[in-house]
C-alpha positions in Angstrom: -179.1 -83.1 -74.1 -177.1 -85.9 -75.6 -176.2 -85.9 -79.3 -175.3 -89.1 -81.1 -174.4 -87.4 -84.4 -171.3 -85.6 -83.3 -167.7 -86.7 -83.7 -166.0 -87.8 -80.5 -164.0 -86.5 -78.8 -165.2 -83.0 -78.8 -162.2 -80.6 -78.5 -162.0 -77.6 -76.2 -162.1 -75.1 -79.0 -164.5 -76.6 -81.6 -167.4 -78.9 -82.2 -167.2 -80.9 -85.4 -170.6 -82.2 -86.7 -170.7 -85.1 -89.2 -173.1 -83.6 -91.8 -173.4 -86.9 -93.7 -174.9 -88.6 -90.6 -177.6 -85.9 -90.4 -178.2 -85.0 -94.0 -177.0 -88.1 -95.8 -180.2 -88.2 -97.8 -179.2 -85.0 -99.7 -177.2 -85.5 -102.9 -173.4 -85.0 -102.5 -173.5 -82.3 -105.2 -175.9 -80.3 -103.1 -173.0 -79.5 -100.6 -174.2 -81.4 -97.6 -172.0 -79.7 -95.0 -172.7 -76.3 -96.3 -176.4 -77.0 -96.3 -176.2 -78.1 -92.6 -174.2 -74.9 -91.7 -176.8 -72.7 -93.4 -179.7 -74.5 -91.7 -178.0 -74.1 -88.3 -177.5 -70.4 -89.0 -181.1 -69.9 -90.2 -182.5 -71.8 -87.2 -180.7 -70.1 -84.4 -178.1 -67.7 -85.7 -175.3 -70.0 -84.8 -172.3 -69.5 -87.2 -170.1 -72.3 -88.3 -168.0 -73.3 -91.3 -168.3 -76.1 -93.8 -165.3 -78.5 -94.0 -166.2 -80.7 -96.9 -166.8 -80.6 -100.7 -166.9 -76.8 -100.9 -163.6 -76.4 -99.0 -162.0 -79.3 -100.9 -162.4 -77.1 -104.1 -162.3 -78.5 -107.6 -159.8 -80.7 -109.3 -157.4 -78.2 -111.1 -157.3 -80.3 -114.2 -160.9 -81.6 -114.6 -162.6 -78.8 -112.7 -164.9 -81.3 -111.1 -165.7 -81.2 -107.4 -163.5 -83.2 -105.2 -165.5 -85.2 -102.7 -163.7 -85.7 -99.4 -164.6 -88.7 -97.3 -165.7 -86.5 -94.4 -168.3 -83.6 -94.5 -168.1 -81.6 -91.3 -169.6 -78.4 -89.9 -167.2 -76.8 -87.4 -168.6 -74.6 -84.7 -166.0 -72.6 -82.9 -166.3 -72.7 -79.1 -163.9 -70.3 -77.3 -164.0 -71.8 -73.8 -163.8 -68.6 -71.9 -166.3 -66.7 -74.0 -169.6 -68.6 -73.7 -171.8 -69.2 -70.7 -173.8 -72.3 -70.1 -176.9 -70.5 -71.4 -175.1 -69.8 -74.7 -174.2 -73.4 -75.1 -177.8 -74.5 -74.2 -179.0 -72.2 -77.0 -176.6 -73.8 -79.4 -177.7 -77.3 -78.3 -181.4 -76.4 -78.8 -180.6 -75.1 -82.3 -178.8 -78.3 -83.2 -181.6 -80.4 -81.9 -184.2 -78.4 -83.8 -182.2 -78.8 -87.1 -181.7 -82.5 -86.4 -185.4 -83.0 -85.7 -186.4 -81.5 -89.0 -183.6 -83.0 -91.0 -185.9 -85.0 -93.3 -187.8 -81.8 -94.2 -184.6 -80.6 -95.8 -185.1 -82.2 -99.2 -182.2 -80.6 -101.1 -179.1 -78.5 -100.5 -177.4 -75.7 -102.4 -175.9 -75.2 -105.8 -173.1 -72.8 -106.7 -174.1 -70.4 -109.4 -170.9 -68.3 -109.4 -167.5 -68.9 -107.7 -164.1 -67.3 -107.6 -161.4 -69.0 -109.6 -159.5 -69.7 -106.3 -160.6 -70.0 -102.7 -164.2 -70.4 -103.8 -165.4 -71.1 -100.3 -164.7 -67.4 -99.5 -166.4 -65.8 -102.5 -169.4 -67.6 -104.1 -173.0 -67.1 -104.9 
């Protein structure tokens, strides 16, 4: 399978997915990269981490979200741990989420967050 919505080059230890290219129709306040990470997990149990608005945290003075230019989902890929079958399962999961991307109408809102490091402890 060939994916056009990934950042090139792919490193040996991680795959960074540009969430804005896949879920750009979702409002930025709905945590685009976090939404994609959740959808990937729900679809195939593939775990990743959001590197975007959630991780950027809030401005310490205004307490408004900071919006980084990039919204990524990072999938860790330890090169000696996964077989080709594992990677095929990940690829199928990514394709399935990509194929249904326009069915995803909205993302997620934070209802409670820790005062610091909110990306570790929030609801």
